[in-house]
C-alpha positions as CSV (number, residue, x, y, z in Angstrom):
1,X,0.0,0.0,0.0
2,X,2.7,2.5,0.9
3,X,4.4,1.6,-2.4
4,X,1.2,2.6,-4.4
5,X,0.9,5.8,-2.4
6,X,4.5,6.7,-2.9
7,X,4.2,6.1,-6.6
8,X,1.1,8.3,-6.8
9,X,2.9,11.1,-4.9
10,X,5.9,10.8,-7.2
11,X,3.8,11.3,-10.2
12,X,2.8,14.7,-8.8
13,X,6.2,15.7,-7.6
14,X,7.3,18.1,-10.4
15,X,4.0,19.2,-11.9
16,X,2.0,22.3,-11.1
17,X,-1.3,23.7,-12.3
18,X,0.2,26.7,-14.2
19,X,3.4,27.5,-16.0
20,X,4.1,30.0,-13.2
21,X,3.7,29.8,-9.5
22,X,0.0,29.8,-9.0
23,X,0.5,31.1,-5.5
24,X,1.4,34.4,-7.1
25,X,-2.2,34.6,-8.3
26,X,-3.8,34.4,-4.9
27,X,-0.9,35.1,-2.5
28,X,-0.6,31.5,-1.6
29,X,-4.0,31.2,0.0
30,X,-4.0,27.4,-0.1
31,X,-0.7,27.4,1.9
32,X,-1.7,29.9,4.5
33,X,-3.3,28.9,7.7
34,X,-6.5,30.8,8.4
35,X,-9.2,31.0,11.1
36,X,-11.5,28.9,8.9
37,X,-8.9,26.4,7.8
38,X,-10.1,22.9,8.4
39,X,-7.1,21.1,7.0
40,X,-6.8,18.3,4.4
41,X,-8.1,14.8,4.6
42,X,-5.2,12.4,4.1
43,X,-5.3,9.2,2.0
44,X,-5.4,6.0,3.9
45,X,-1.8,5.3,5.1
46,X,-0.6,8.8,4.2
47,X,-0.4,9.8,7.9
48,X,2.5,7.4,8.4
49,X,4.5,8.9,5.5
50,X,4.0,12.4,6.9
51,X,4.2,11.8,10.6
52,X,7.7,13.2,10.9
53,X,7.2,16.1,8.4
54,X,6.3,18.8,10.9
55,X,2.5,18.8,10.3
56,X,-0.2,18.4,12.9
57,X,-2.2,15.3,12.1
58,X,-5.4,14.4,14.0
59,X,-8.0,11.7,13.7
60,X,-11.1,12.7,11.8
61,X,-14.2,11.3,10.2
62,X,-13.0,9.2,7.3
63,X,-9.3,9.1,8.3
64,X,-6.8,11.6,9.4
65,X,-6.7,15.4,9.0
66,X,-3.5,17.3,8.3
67,X,-3.3,20.8,9.6
68,X,-0.7,22.9,7.8
69,X,1.3,25.6,9.5
70,X,1.8,27.5,6.3
71,X,5.2,26.2,5.2
72,X,6.6,22.8,4.3
73,X,9.3,21.2,2.3
74,X,7.7,20.8,-1.2
75,X,8.7,17.2,-1.5
76,X,6.8,16.4,1.7
77,X,3.5,17.9,0.6
78,X,0.4,15.6,1.1
79,X,-1.5,14.3,-1.8
80,X,-4.3,16.9,-1.3
81,X,-1.9,19.7,-1.8
82,X,-0.3,18.1,-4.9
83,X,-3.6,17.7,-6.7
84,X,-5.2,21.0,-5.6
85,X,-7.5,22.4,-7.0
86,X,-8.3,19.2,-8.8
87,X,-9.3,15.8,-7.6
88,X,-9.0,12.3,-9.2
89,X,-12.7,11.7,-9.5
90,X,-13.9,8.1,-9.8
91,X,-17.0,7.9,-11.9
92,X,-19.8,5.3,-11.5
93,X,-18.2,3.7,-14.5
94,X,-14.9,3.2,-12.5
95,X,-12.9,5.6,-14.8
96,X,-10.7,8.1,-13.0
97,X,-11.0,11.7,-14.3
98,X,-9.2,14.8,-13.1
99,X,-12.0,17.3,-12.2
100,X,-12.1,20.6,-10.4
101,X,-12.8,19.9,-6.8
102,X,-15.8,22.1,-5.8
103,X,-14.5,22.2,-2.3
104,X,-11.7,24.4,-3.6
105,X,-14.1,27.0,-4.9
106,X,-14.0,29.4,-1.9
107,X,-10.2,29.4,-1.7
108,X,-8.8,29.0,-5.2
109,X,-9.2,31.6,-8.0
110,X,-8.2,28.9,-10.5
111,X,-11.4,27.1,-9.7
112,X,-13.6,30.2,-9.6
113,X,-12.2,31.2,-13.0
114,X,-11.9,27.8,-14.5
115,X,-13.6,28.7,-17.7
116,X,-10.9,31.3,-18.4
117,X,-7.7,29.7,-17.0
118,X,-6.2,26.7,-18.7
119,X,-4.3,24.3,-16.4
120,X,-1.2,22.6,-17.6
121,X,-2.0,19.4,-19.5
122,X,0.8,17.5,-17.7
123,X,-0.6,18.5,-14.4
124,X,-4.1,17.3,-15.3
125,X,-2.7,14.1,-16.7
126,X,-0.6,13.5,-13.6
127,X,-3.7,13.9,-11.3
128,X,-5.6,11.4,-13.4
129,X,-2.6,8.9,-13.5
130,X,-2.1,9.3,-9.7
131,X,-5.7,8.5,-9.1
132,X,-5.5,5.5,-11.4
133,X,-2.5,4.3,-9.5
134,X,-4.2,4.7,-6.1
135,X,-7.2,2.6,-7.4
136,X,-4.8,-0.4,-7.2
137,X,-5.0,-0.2,-3.4
138,X,-8.4,-1.2,-1.9
139,X,-8.3,1.3,0.9
140,X,-7.3,4.2,-1.4
141,X,-9.8,3.1,-4.0
142,X,-12.6,3.2,-1.4
143,X,-11.4,6.7,-0.2
144,X,-11.4,8.1,-3.8
145,X,-14.9,6.7,-4.4
146,X,-16.2,8.1,-1.2
147,X,-14.7,11.5,-1.9
148,X,-16.0,11.4,-5.5
149,X,-19.6,10.8,-4.2
150,X,-19.1,13.9,-1.9
151,X,-18.0,15.9,-5.0
152,X,-21.3,14.7,-6.6
153,X,-23.3,15.9,-3.7
154,X,-21.5,19.3,-3.6
155,X,-21.8,19.7,-7.4
156,X,-25.6,19.2,-7.1
157,X,-25.7,22.1,-4.6
158,X,-23.5,24.3,-6.9
159,X,-25.1,23.9,-10.3
160,X,-23.4,27.0,-11.6
161,X,-20.0,25.2,-11.5
162,X,-21.5,22.7,-14.0
163,X,-21.8,25.4,-16.7
164,X,-18.3,26.8,-15.9
165,X,-16.3,23.6,-16.1
166,X,-13.5,23.5,-18.7
167,X,-13.0,20.5,-21.0
168,X,-11.1,18.4,-18.3
169,X,-14.3,18.2,-16.3
170,X,-17.0,18.6,-18.9
171,X,-18.0,14.9,-18.9
172,X,-21.1,14.0,-17.1
173,X,-20.1,13.2,-13.5
174,X,-23.3,11.5,-12.5
């Protein structure tokens, strides 16, 4: 399991959403702790890989939650940070697609302006490939499916996102 997780993390090591530092667009909002910061849900087993990386990790519904202090060594970023603002969505057909995560909407201008900002193709591909790799592990596959159903629920509440999705997420998610 750790091997599959490490392989997925490695796929995302050197790719970023934009050709430039996307933190310059928003002042690094996704890396700054805030009063309403709830943290990132870790993949099953990821807490053991990050236990000595200087993050606060606490048990939470569905696994472990990582609370960021606002700075980290890039190579030690959790999966959620590496794929942000996308998520490897698992459709009912079992196919993994890279989609904008509607949970990033309040934080990330890339998500809010997704119709006008093109993400790097290698980043989108890496998110999808990492998700496909994680599907080889039963615990990670269950996690991705559960999070994908949560994305379905949120997307139904935010129908305006459906009209704004760029080609990477235009396929019917239901």
